[in-house]
SERO-4910 file (N, C-alpha, C, O; in steps of 0.05 Angstrom, whole numbers):
BEGIN
 pado doro    nc1    nc2    nc3   cac1   cac2   cac3    cc1    cc2    cc3    oc1    oc2    oc3
  Unk    A   -169   3321  -4441   -155   3343  -4428   -169   3350  -4402   -156   3357  -4382
  Unk    A   -196   3348  -4401   -210   3354  -4376   -203   3335  -4354   -201   3343  -4331
  Unk    A   -200   3309  -4361   -193   3289  -4341   -166   3295  -4329   -162   3292  -4305
  Unk    A   -147   3302  -4345   -120   3308  -4336   -121   3332  -4317   -108   3332  -4296
  Unk    A   -136   3352  -4325   -138   3376  -4308   -151   3370  -4281   -142   3379  -4260
  Unk    A   -172   3354  -4281   -186   3346  -4256   -167   3330  -4238   -167   3333  -4214
  Unk    A   -152   3312  -4250   -133   3295  -4235   -112   3313  -4222   -105   3309  -4199
  Unk    A   -101   3332  -4237    -81   3349  -4226    -92   3367  -4204    -78   3372  -4184
  Unk    A   -116   3377  -4207   -127   3394  -4187   -134   3379  -4161   -131   3390  -4139
  Unk    A   -142   3354  -4164   -148   3338  -4140   -122   3330  -4125   -122   3329  -4101
  Unk    A   -101   3325  -4140    -76   3317  -4127    -58   3340  -4120    -35   3335  -4111
  Unk    A    -66   3364  -4124    -49   3387  -4119    -53   3398  -4091    -46   3422  -4086
  Unk    A    -64   3383  -4073    -67   3390  -4045    -88   3412  -4039    -94   3417  -4016
  Unk    A    -98   3425  -4059   -118   3446  -4055   -107   3472  -4046   -122   3489  -4036
  Unk    A    -81   3476  -4048    -69   3501  -4039    -79   3525  -4055    -86   3545  -4044
  Unk    A    -78   3522  -4081    -87   3545  -4098   -116   3551  -4094   -124   3574  -4094
  Unk    A   -132   3531  -4091   -161   3535  -4086   -165   3549  -4059   -181   3568  -4058
  Unk    A   -151   3540  -4039   -154   3553  -4013   -145   3582  -4013   -159   3599  -4003
  Unk    A   -122   3587  -4025   -112   3615  -4027   -131   3632  -4044   -136   3655  -4037
  Unk    A   -141   3621  -4065   -160   3636  -4082   -185   3643  -4068   -196   3665  -4071
  Unk    A   -196   3625  -4051   -220   3630  -4036   -214   3652  -4014   -231   3669  -4010
  Unk    A   -191   3650  -4002   -185   3670  -3981   -181   3698  -3992   -188   3718  -3980
  Unk    A   -168   3699  -4015   -162   3725  -4027   -186   3736  -4044   -189   3760  -4046
  Unk    A   -202   3718  -4055   -224   3726  -4072   -217   3726  -4101   -228   3741  -4117
  Unk    A   -198   3709  -4109   -188   3707  -4136   -192   3678  -4145   -193   3660  -4128
  Unk    A   -195   3673  -4171   -199   3646  -4181   -173   3630  -4176   -151   3640  -4176
  Unk    A   -177   3604  -4172   -154   3587  -4166   -135   3584  -4190   -111   3580  -4187
  Unk    A   -146   3587  -4215   -128   3586  -4238   -109   3610  -4239    -86   3607  -4248
  Unk    A   -119   3632  -4230   -102   3656  -4229    -79   3653  -4208    -57   3660  -4213
  Unk    A    -86   3641  -4185    -66   3636  -4164    -45   3616  -4175    -21   3619  -4170
  Unk    A    -55   3596  -4189    -37   3576  -4200    -17   3589  -4220      6   3583  -4220
  Unk    A    -28   3607  -4237    -10   3621  -4255     11   3638  -4241     34   3639  -4249
  Unk    A      3   3651  -4219     22   3667  -4204     44   3650  -4192     67   3658  -4191
  Unk    A     37   3626  -4183     57   3607  -4173     76   3599  -4195    101   3598  -4190
  Unk    A     66   3594  -4218     83   3586  -4241    101   3609  -4249    125   3604  -4252
  Unk    A     90   3633  -4252    107   3655  -4259    128   3662  -4238    151   3667  -4244
  Unk    A    119   3661  -4213    137   3666  -4191    160   3646  -4189    182   3653  -4182
  Unk    A    154   3621  -4197    175   3600  -4196    196   3607  -4217    220   3603  -4211
  Unk    A    188   3616  -4240    208   3622  -4261    224   3647  -4253    248   3648  -4258
  Unk    A    211   3667  -4242    225   3692  -4235    243   3688  -4211    265   3698  -4211
  Unk    A    233   3674  -4191    248   3672  -4166    265   3646  -4164    275   3639  -4143
  Unk    A    268   3633  -4187    285   3609  -4188    277   3587  -4169    294   3574  -4157
  Unk    A    251   3582  -4166    241   3559  -4152    233   3563  -4123    222   3544  -4111
  Unk    A    237   3586  -4111    230   3590  -4083    200   3588  -4078    193   3579  -4056
  Unk    A    182   3596  -4096    154   3593  -4091    145   3563  -4088    125   3558  -4076
  Unk    A    161   3545  -4099    155   3517  -4096    157   3509  -4067    141   3494  -4056
  Unk    A    177   3520  -4053    180   3515  -4024    156   3526  -4009    146   3513  -3990
  Unk    A    147   3550  -4016    124   3562  -4003     99   3545  -4008     83   3541  -3989
  Unk    A     96   3535  -4032     73   3518  -4039     74   3492  -4022     53   3484  -4012
  Unk    A     97   3480  -4020     99   3455  -4005     93   3459  -3975     81   3442  -3962
  Unk    A    103   3481  -3964     97   3488  -3936     67   3492  -3932     56   3482  -3913
  Unk    A     55   3507  -3951     26   3511  -3949     10   3485  -3952    -10   3481  -3938
  Unk    A     19   3467  -3969      6   3441  -3972      9   3425  -3947    -11   3412  -3938
  Unk    A     32   3425  -3935     36   3411  -3910     18   3422  -3888      5   3407  -3873
  Unk    A     16   3448  -3886      0   3461  -3865    -30   3455  -3869    -44   3449  -3850
  Unk    A    -39   3456  -3894    -68   3450  -3899    -74   3421  -3892    -95   3416  -3881
  Unk    A    -57   3403  -3900    -62   3375  -3893    -60   3370  -3863    -75   3353  -3853
  Unk    A    -43   3384  -3849    -41   3382  -3821    -66   3392  -3807    -76   3380  -3788
  Unk    A    -77   3415  -3817   -102   3425  -3806   -125   3406  -3810   -141   3402  -3792
  Unk    A   -127   3393  -3834   -148   3373  -3839   -145   3349  -3820   -165   3339  -3810
  Unk    A   -120   3341  -3816   -115   3318  -3798   -124   3325  -3769   -137   3308  -3756
  Unk    A   -118   3349  -3760   -126   3357  -3733   -157   3359  -3731   -168   3350  -3710
  Unk    A   -170   3369  -3751   -199   3371  -3750   -212   3343  -3749   -231   3338  -3734
  Unk    A   -201   3325  -3765   -212   3298  -3765   -208   3284  -3739   -225   3270  -3729
  Unk    A   -184   3288  -3727   -179   3274  -3702   -196   3286  -3679   -204   3271  -3661
  Unk    A   -201   3312  -3680   -218   3324  -3660   -247   3314  -3662   -260   3308  -3642
  Unk    A   -257   3312  -3687   -284   3303  -3691   -287   3274  -3682   -307   3266  -3670
  Unk    A   -267   3257  -3688   -267   3230  -3680   -267   3227  -3650   -281   3209  -3638
  Unk    A   -252   3244  -3637   -249   3243  -3607   -276   3250  -3594   -283   3237  -3574
  Unk    A   -290   3269  -3604   -315   3279  -3591   -339   3262  -3598   -360   3266  -3586
  Unk    A   -337   3245  -3617   -361   3229  -3625   -363   3204  -3608   -382   3189  -3612
***
């Protein structure tokens, strides 16, 4: 069970971890809010999650390209 959890957390783009760090809440709590919100709002939080995942990956890409350029 631990392996499955680690695999899911690594492949989940780090959105919940990032939001948890910014807000000061554990990432598992943020993950639960996303799940509950998805059921209540009929899937719209999934779109918010995907936009946040895209934005975080884009920020990482920009940071890597800047570091590569200046080295």
